[in-house]
C-alpha positions as CSV (number, residue, x, y, z in Angstrom):
1,M,-113.9,-71.4,40.1
2,I,-114.1,-72.4,36.5
3,Y,-117.1,-71.8,34.3
4,L,-117.8,-73.8,31.1
5,Q,-120.7,-73.9,28.6
6,N,-122.2,-77.3,28.2
7,T,-121.0,-78.0,24.6
8,Q,-118.8,-80.8,23.1
9,E,-116.5,-78.2,21.4
10,A,-113.1,-77.6,22.9
11,Q,-113.1,-74.7,25.3
12,V,-110.1,-72.8,26.6
13,V,-109.7,-73.1,30.4
14,Y,-107.3,-71.2,32.7
15,V,-106.6,-73.4,35.7
16,P,-104.7,-71.6,38.6
17,R,-101.1,-72.8,39.1
18,S,-99.7,-73.0,42.6
19,D,-96.1,-72.2,41.5
20,G,-94.4,-71.4,38.3
21,S,-92.8,-74.8,37.7
22,R,-93.4,-76.8,34.6
23,P,-94.6,-80.3,35.5
24,S,-93.1,-83.3,33.7
25,G,-95.3,-85.9,32.2
26,D,-98.9,-85.9,31.0
27,L,-101.5,-83.6,32.6
28,V,-104.7,-85.3,33.6
29,F,-107.9,-83.3,34.2
30,I,-110.6,-85.1,36.3
31,A,-114.0,-83.7,37.3
32,K,-116.3,-85.5,39.8
33,S,-119.9,-84.7,40.5
34,T,-120.5,-83.0,43.8
35,I,-123.7,-85.0,44.3
36,D,-122.7,-88.7,43.9
37,L,-118.9,-88.3,43.4
38,A,-119.0,-90.1,40.0
39,V,-116.1,-89.2,37.7
40,E,-117.7,-87.4,34.8
41,I,-114.6,-86.1,33.0
42,N,-111.2,-87.8,32.8
43,Q,-109.0,-86.7,30.0
44,T,-105.3,-86.0,29.2
45,V,-104.7,-82.4,28.4
46,T,-101.8,-80.3,27.2
47,D,-100.7,-77.0,28.7
48,L,-100.1,-74.3,26.1
49,Q,-97.6,-72.7,28.5
50,T,-98.6,-69.1,28.0
51,S,-98.4,-68.1,31.7
52,D,-96.6,-68.8,34.9
53,L,-99.8,-68.2,36.9
54,Y,-102.2,-70.5,35.0
55,F,-102.3,-73.7,33.1
56,N,-103.8,-72.9,29.7
57,L,-105.9,-76.0,28.7
58,A,-108.4,-77.0,26.1
59,I,-111.2,-79.1,27.6
60,E,-113.8,-81.1,25.6
61,L,-116.9,-82.1,27.6
62,P,-118.4,-85.5,27.0
63,A,-121.9,-85.7,25.4
64,G,-124.8,-85.9,27.8
65,L,-123.0,-84.2,30.7
66,P,-125.6,-82.7,33.1
67,D,-125.4,-79.0,34.1
68,G,-124.1,-78.5,37.6
69,E,-121.1,-78.2,39.9
70,Y,-118.1,-80.5,39.8
71,E,-114.9,-80.8,41.8
72,Y,-111.9,-80.7,39.4
73,T,-108.4,-82.0,39.9
74,L,-105.4,-81.3,37.6
75,S,-102.6,-83.8,38.2
76,S,-99.3,-85.0,36.7
77,E,-97.9,-88.4,37.5
78,G,-99.9,-88.7,40.6
79,D,-99.0,-85.2,42.0
80,T,-102.0,-82.8,42.4
81,L,-101.3,-79.5,40.7
82,S,-104.6,-77.7,41.2
83,T,-108.1,-78.4,42.6
84,G,-111.2,-76.4,42.7
85,L,-114.8,-76.0,41.6
86,L,-116.1,-76.4,38.0
87,V,-119.5,-75.1,37.0
88,V,-121.0,-76.5,33.8
89,G,-124.0,-74.8,32.1
90,D,-125.7,-71.4,32.5
91,Y,-126.0,-70.5,36.2
92,S,-126.9,-66.8,35.8
93,K,-129.4,-66.6,38.7
94,P,-131.0,-69.3,40.8
95,N,-134.7,-69.4,41.6
96,E,-135.6,-68.3,45.1
97,Y,-138.7,-69.0,47.1
98,D,-140.0,-65.7,48.4
99,K,-143.0,-65.9,50.7
100,N,-144.6,-62.7,52.0
101,I,-144.9,-63.0,55.8
102,T,-147.2,-60.6,57.7
103,Y,-147.2,-60.2,61.4
104,E,-150.1,-59.0,63.5
105,Q,-149.5,-57.4,66.8
106,Y,-152.1,-57.5,69.6
107,E,-152.5,-54.9,72.3
108,T,-152.6,-55.9,75.9
109,E,-155.6,-54.9,78.1
């Protein structure tokens, strides 16, 4: 799972790599909304090649992107290299509905 702040500045992202190979061609980072499956992010990125375990990328989010969860896919020349969940915004603690329930026990005669 990847967490990003909702800002238009470039952010460093470490995307898990399934193997240590170096893909040929351009890397494309795509993120789709989990609600309506609309593609919200579609950009070509460059791997800084600092690790064999992760792709080290710089992602710039588009203006007006709503906070929420997105499915991301990192691919190169049609081959999927990594998929997962991307969370945009501050999701520190969700609100929960807590209703106090009281039970009354009756005695039998």
